[in-house]
Each structure stands twice: as structure tokens, then as C-alpha cells.
C-alpha positions in Angstrom: 14.9 -15.5 10.4 12.0 -17.4 11.2 8.6 -16.5 11.3 5.9 -17.8 15.1 3.4 -19.1 14.1 0.1 -18.6 16.3 -2.8 -21.1 18.0 -5.2 -19.0 16.0 -3.4 -19.3 13.1 -3.3 -22.7 13.1 -7.4 -23.0 13.6 -8.6 -20.1 11.4 -10.2 -22.3 9.2 -12.0 -23.7 12.2 -13.5 -20.6 12.7 -14.2 -20.0 9.6 -16.1 -23.3 9.2 -17.8 -22.2 12.8 -19.0 -18.8 11.6 -20.7 -20.3 8.5 -22.4 -23.3 9.7 -23.5 -20.4 13.1 -25.1 -17.8 9.9 -26.5 -20.2 7.8 -28.2 -22.1 11.9 -30.2 -18.7 12.5 -34.0 -19.3 11.7 -35.1 -15.6 11.2 -35.6 -16.9 7.4 -31.9 -17.8 6.5 -30.1 -19.5 3.7 -30.4 -22.6 5.6 -34.1 -22.4 5.3 -34.3 -21.4 1.4 -32.3 -19.8 -1.1 -33.3 -16.2 -2.3 -35.3 -15.0 -5.4 -33.8 -15.8 -8.5 -33.3 -11.7 -8.8 -31.7 -11.0 -6.2 -28.5 -9.4 -7.0 -24.8 -8.1 -4.9 -22.5 -5.4 -6.4 -19.3 -5.5 -5.5 -16.9 -2.9 -6.5 -13.6 -3.6 -6.0 -10.7 -1.1 -5.9 -7.8 -2.4 -8.9 -7.6 -4.3 -10.7 -3.6 -3.7 -11.2 -3.7 -5.7 -7.7 -3.1 -10.1 -7.9 -4.4 -9.3 -4.4 -8.1 -8.0 -5.4 -8.8 -9.5 -9.1 -9.0 -12.7 -6.8 -10.9 -10.5 -4.2 -13.5 -10.0 -6.9 -13.5 -13.6 -8.3 -13.7 -15.4 -4.5 -16.6 -12.7 -4.0 -18.5 -13.9 -7.3 -18.0 -17.2 -7.1 -19.2 -17.4 -3.1 -22.6 -15.1 -4.0 -23.3 -17.4 -6.9 -23.0 -20.5 -5.1 -25.1 -19.0 -2.6 -28.0 -18.1 -5.4 -26.8 -14.7 -5.9 -26.5 -12.8 -9.3 -23.9 -10.5 -9.2 -22.4 -7.3 -10.7 -18.7 -6.3 -10.4 -16.7 -3.4 -10.9 -12.9 -2.2 -10.6 -12.8 1.3 -9.9 -8.7 1.4 -11.7 -7.7 2.9 -7.9 -10.0 6.5 -8.9 -12.6 7.9 -6.6 -14.3 9.0 -9.2 -14.4 6.2 -11.1 -15.6 3.9 -7.8 -17.7 6.1 -7.1 -20.5 6.0 -10.9 -19.8 2.2 -11.0 -21.8 1.8 -7.1 -24.4 4.4 -8.0 -25.0 2.3 -11.6 -25.6 -0.7 -9.3 -28.0 1.1 -6.9 -30.0 2.2 -9.6 -29.8 -1.1 -11.1 -31.5 -2.1 -8.0 -29.4 -3.9 -6.3 -30.1 -6.1 -2.8 -26.6 -5.2 -1.3 -23.5 -4.1 -2.0 -20.0 -5.3 -1.1 -17.9 -2.3 -1.4 -13.9 -2.3 -1.0 -13.1 1.2 -0.9 -10.5 3.3 -2.7 -10.7 6.5 -0.8 -13.2 5.7 2.7 -14.0 9.4 3.2 -15.8 9.4 -0.2 -18.7 7.1 -0.3 -21.4 8.8 1.9 -23.5 11.0 -0.3 -24.1 8.3 -2.2 -24.6 5.4 0.9 -26.8 7.7 1.6 -28.9 7.2 -1.8 -28.1 3.3 -0.9 -29.5 3.9 2.9 -32.8 5.1 0.8 -33.7 2.2 -1.0 -33.4 0.0 1.4 -29.6 -1.3 0.2 -27.6 -3.3 3.1 -24.1 -1.9 2.7 -20.8 -4.3 3.0 -17.3 -2.7 3.9 -14.9 -5.5 3.0 -11.2 -5.3 3.8 -11.3 -1.0 4.2 -13.5 0.2 6.5 -16.3 3.1 4.9 -15.8 6.4 6.5 -17.8 9.5 8.0 -21.5 7.7 7.0 -24.0 6.3 9.1 -25.1 4.1 6.2 -22.4 0.8 6.6 -24.3 -2.0 8.0 -21.0 -4.6 8.7 -17.6 -4.6 7.9 -15.7 -7.7 7.5 -11.4 -7.9 7.6 -8.5 -9.5 8.9 -7.0 -7.9 12.4 -5.6 -4.5 11.2 -2.9 -3.9 13.7 -1.8 -7.7 14.2 -0.6 -7.0 10.8 1.2 -4.1 11.8 2.6 -5.9 15.0 3.3 -8.9 13.3 5.5 -7.4 10.5 7.0 -5.0 13.3 7.9 -8.1 15.6 9.6 -10.4 12.7 12.4 -6.9 12.4 13.1 -6.5 16.1 12.9 -10.5 16.3 15.5 -10.8 13.5 17.4 -8.0 14.4 17.6 -10.3 17.3 16.2 -7.4 19.7 14.2 -8.8 21.9 14.4 -10.8 25.5 17.0 -7.2 26.9 19.0 -7.9 24.4 21.4 -5.0 24.1 22.2 -5.5 20.3 22.3 -2.6 17.7 22.1 0.2 16.9 20.2 -0.7 14.3 18.5 1.2 10.8 15.8 0.9 9.8 12.8 3.2 7.5 9.4 3.6 8.0 7.0 2.9 5.0 3.0 3.3 5.6 0.2 3.0 2.9 -2.7 5.3 1.9 -3.5 8.1 3.7 -7.1 7.5 2.3 -6.9 4.0 3.1 -8.4 3.6 7.0 -6.0 0.3 7.2 -3.3 2.5 7.0 -3.4 3.6 10.4 -4.4 0.9 12.4 -1.5 -1.1 10.2 0.9 1.1 11.7 -0.4 1.8 15.2 0.2 -2.0 15.4 3.9 -1.7 13.9 5.0 1.2 16.4 3.4 -0.1 19.2 6.5 -2.7 19.2 8.9 -0.9 17.7 8.9 2.2 19.3 10.0 1.2 23.1 13.5 0.3 20.7 13.3 3.7 18.8 13.5 4.7 22.6 16.2 3.1 23.4 18.4 3.9 20.2 18.1 0.3 19.7 16.5 1.3 16.0 17.4 4.4 14.4 15.8 6.4 11.3 18.4 8.7 9.4 15.8 9.7 7.7 14.4 10.8 10.7 10.6 10.4 9.0 8.9 9.0 11.5 4.6 10.9 11.8 3.1 8.7 10.1 1.8 11.8 7.7 5.7 12.0 6.4 5.4 8.6 5.3 2.3 7.4 3.6 2.4 6.1 -0.5 -1.0 7.7 -2.3 -2.8 4.3 -3.4 -0.4 1.7 -2.0 2.2 3.0 -5.0 5.1 0.6 -5.6 6.9 3.6 -8.0 5.8 6.0 -4.9 7.5 3.7 -2.6 10.5 3.5 -4.8 11.3 7.7 -5.0 10.7 7.7 -2.0 13.8 4.5 -1.0 16.0 6.7 -3.6 15.5 9.8 -2.1 16.0 8.5 1.8 19.3 6.3 0.3 20.9 9.3 -1.1 20.3 12.5 2.2 20.4 9.9 4.7 23.0 7.1 4.3 25.6 7.5 1.9 28.0 5.4 2.8 26.3 3.8 6.0 23.4 1.2 5.3 20.0 0.6 6.6 19.5 -2.9 8.5 15.7 -2.7 8.5 12.5 -1.5 6.0 9.0 -1.2 7.0 6.8 -2.1 4.3 3.0 -2.4 4.9 2.8 -4.0 0.7 3.8 -6.6 -1.4 3.5 -4.0 -4.3 6.1 -1.1 -2.3 7.9 -3.7 -0.8 9.0 -4.7 -5.1 9.6 -0.8 -5.5 11.7 -0.5 -2.6 13.9 -3.2 -3.4 14.4 -2.4 -6.6 15.5 1.5 -5.0 18.2 -0.3 -2.6 19.1 -2.7 -5.6 20.0 0.1 -7.4 22.0 2.0 -5.0 24.6 -1.6 -4.8 22.4 -3.6 -2.2 22.4 -7.5 -2.7 25.6 -7.0 -4.4 29.0 -8.4 -2.6 28.9 -7.2 0.6 26.1 -4.6 1.1 23.4 -7.1 2.3 20.1 -6.6 1.7 18.0 -5.4 4.5 15.0 -7.0 5.8 12.1 -5.9 4.3 8.2 -6.8 5.3 5.2 -6.9 3.1 1.7 -7.8 3.0 -0.9 -9.7 0.9 1.3 -12.8 0.4 1.1 -11.8 -4.3 3.3 -14.1 -6.2 5.7 -11.9 -7.3 6.8 -11.5 -3.8 6.8 -14.7 -2.5 9.2 -15.1 -5.3 11.1 -12.1 -4.0 11.2 -13.9 -1.1 12.4 -17.0 -2.1 15.1 -15.1 -4.0 16.1 -14.4 -0.3 15.3 -10.9 -1.8 12.1 -9.8 0.5 11.7 -11.1 3.1 8.6 -12.1 4.9 5.2 -10.7 3.8 1.3 -11.4 6.1 -0.5 -13.7 4.7 -4.7 -13.3 4.3 -7.2 -16.1 3.4 -9.0 -14.1 0.8 -10.8 -16.8 0.0 -12.2 -16.5 3.1 -12.9 -13.0 3.7 -14.9 -14.3 0.9 -16.5 -17.2 2.6 -17.0 -14.8 5.6 -18.5 -11.4 3.9 -21.0 -13.9 1.6 -22.9 -15.2 4.4 -22.9 -12.1 6.1 -24.9 -11.1 2.9 -27.1 -13.8 2.9 -28.5 -13.7 7.1 -28.7 -10.1 6.3 -30.8 -10.6 3.3 -32.6 -13.1 4.4 -33.4 -11.5 7.7 -30.9 -12.9 9.8 -28.6 -11.1 11.7 -24.5 -11.9 10.6 -21.9 -13.0 12.8 -19.6 -10.4 14.0 -17.0 -10.8 16.6 -15.6 -7.1 17.3 -18.4 -4.5 18.0 -16.0 -1.6 19.7 -13.1 -1.6 17.7 -14.3 0.0 13.9 -15.3 3.3 14.4 -15.6 5.2 11.9 -16.8 8.7 12.6 -20.5 8.3 12.6 -21.3 5.3 14.5 -19.0 1.7 15.6 -19.4 -0.5 12.5 -20.1 -3.8 13.5 -17.2 -6.5 12.3 -15.9 -9.4 11.7 -12.2 -10.5 11.8 -10.0 -12.8 10.7 -6.6 -14.0 12.2 -3.4 -12.8 9.9 -0.5 -14.8 9.5 3.4 -14.1 9.2 4.7 -15.8 6.6 9.0 -16.2 5.0 11.6 -18.6 3.7 10.9 -21.1 6.2 7.3 -21.2 6.5 5.8 -20.5 2.8 5.2 -24.1 1.1 2.6 -24.9 4.2 0.7 -22.0 4.5 0.3 -20.8 1.3 1.5 -24.1 -1.9 -0.3 -27.0 0.7 -3.5 -24.6 1.8 -4.0 -23.8 -1.8 -3.6 -20.4 -2.0 -1.2 -20.2 -4.7 0.1 -23.1 -6.9 3.2 -24.5 -6.8 4.0 -24.1 -10.7 2.4 -20.2 -10.0 6.5 -20.3 -8.5 8.4 -22.0 -11.3 
């Protein structure tokens, strides 16, 4: 099995460097012309400490902003929208100059962000778009449809369904992320754009019959929830038959899905594990890939995302317009939010060392 690399992925470092230099070179009193006030503070609201990905995001944001001279306050909402709402209210009361928010429930923040707007606090949606409010200024993320496309393309390529092949039918089961996370629909749409033609030609068959997004979402991206659903599907739809591929949008869910598969005899002699996708390149999933269990993941270099976001914050707080590369896609229901999107990269056993270890994203000793 293999990952097809792209030119966009290969130049992602230079894209971020270009972004940074361009933003810092703006004239309107930007960071190139001076440092922020020593009292300037940025509030950072992250969703949960349960995922190593979000722990890394929080640390990266603090590091990048403090390198630019800002004070920071970082809070984790523990996947509870009410806790995150209270944390953001507290940051506003403390007089932060900007808010960077990776929302738990993208539709739950309208009232509190109205308070932020009234206090002239700039709001930056981090990786997850904040919905149904005009009071979000900018969005920094990855090309989220591309994430789903990478996962689905990996499946069809490694089942041999490209270039007019008439192979099949192969069985596939579909999982989506949390229904209250706006990214879920973009990941789903990207994947379905690739998979639908093969489902239509019956080269891919969803034996459970669960093919609509509202049938396959997984609240809070929870691995245990995904494991239970996979167990139910295997019991009700497969029997002696085997599943050939599972579209999973996130590594934590992928490990839960794999636990269900292994408890049903997959991975034992004569019952091969299916292709299982993922996202975020978390260490447990990379170890699973090395063990030939999870098959691939989508790598999103959150160091670059933090750099981009911090540079956007710095530009706005110094009176400049930040660099964006998408002004059409991300309609949150009240406005189209200007965005900067980075390129995701597919990773499997063949290229994880080059993409993750050689780049310093994961240390080799952590994969021992």
C-alpha cells in the first residue's frame, strides 16, 4: 500500500515561510515595525486534553505567540461546551486583546462572541470554524475537503479500483466525526466525492446500509463510541463475511474501530484486517501503522498551523490585514469567514519516517 505525495505537500514549508514574511512585511504598524505592548494578552481556548493533538496545538500556540512578545492564557474545555463558554467569558473579563478558539460546539459561542466584539476583541477560529455568528474575524485551518479526499483515495487505490478497474465488489463501512464540528461535513464531502462513483457502480458496498452523514457521525470524535458502533455493524451485517475497508476520519476513532475488529477475529490467521484510515498522525496510531494494523492517517502539521495563526493575530493587533488564501469557502451561516488553509499530507508505513520523524514532528524514540 502506498501514499501518493503531492507537489503542494512538498512545498508546504516554503508556503508558511512566505506567509510569515509577507505578513511581517506589511506597513500598517505590523510586528516588523515594533513589538506588541508588554500588556497585550491572547486567550487560547482548546477543546480537550484527552487528545495529544490538542495538547500539542495548545503548546505550539503559546510558544508562537510568546515568541512574538505576547502574554497568553491557555484553557482546555474538556469536550464540554459549557466549560469552554465559561472559560471564554473569563478571558473576555480579564481583558484579552484577541481570542484563538478551537471550538467544541461550533454553534454554542454566538452570545459570548458578541461580548468579545463589543469589547473590540479580535476572534480567530482555530482549525474548527465557529458557526452562526458574525463575530469571528478569521479562520486558520487545513484544506478539510482534501483530508477526506486523501482518505478515500487511499482506499480506492489500495483496493485496486482506479484506472477503470472492474475489481470488486468490496465491502466498506463509513464513519464521520462529531455532528457539532463544522469540519465533519467537509471531511465527509471530500471522502464521498471520491467514493460515490464506486458505490454507484457497486464496486464498493456498504453492507450496513448506513450511508448518510447523520447515520454515521460520532459525538466528540470518541473512540469508544466508534468501537461500539463497529461492533454493532459487524454483528448485524457481516456474520461470516468480512469488511474490506473502513473510512475513519480521526485516529482516536480508528483505534476504537480496530479494537472492535480485533475482538471479532480480524488480524488473526485467515482474517485480514481491513484498510482503516485516520487523521492527525497521533503517536498511538503511527505505532499501529507500523504494526500493520491502522493503514494510513492524514498528517496536519500543527506547528505550521500555530505559526500561521500567531502571525494572523500579530498582524491584526498591529493594525494590518493578515494574509488569507480563501475568501469564498467558509460560510458560517452569518458571514464568509476569511481563511488561511494549509495542505494535509497522507501518511502510511512507507512514508511516515520521511514525513513525521525526519521533519521532527514525532521523535523516533516515541515510536519505539
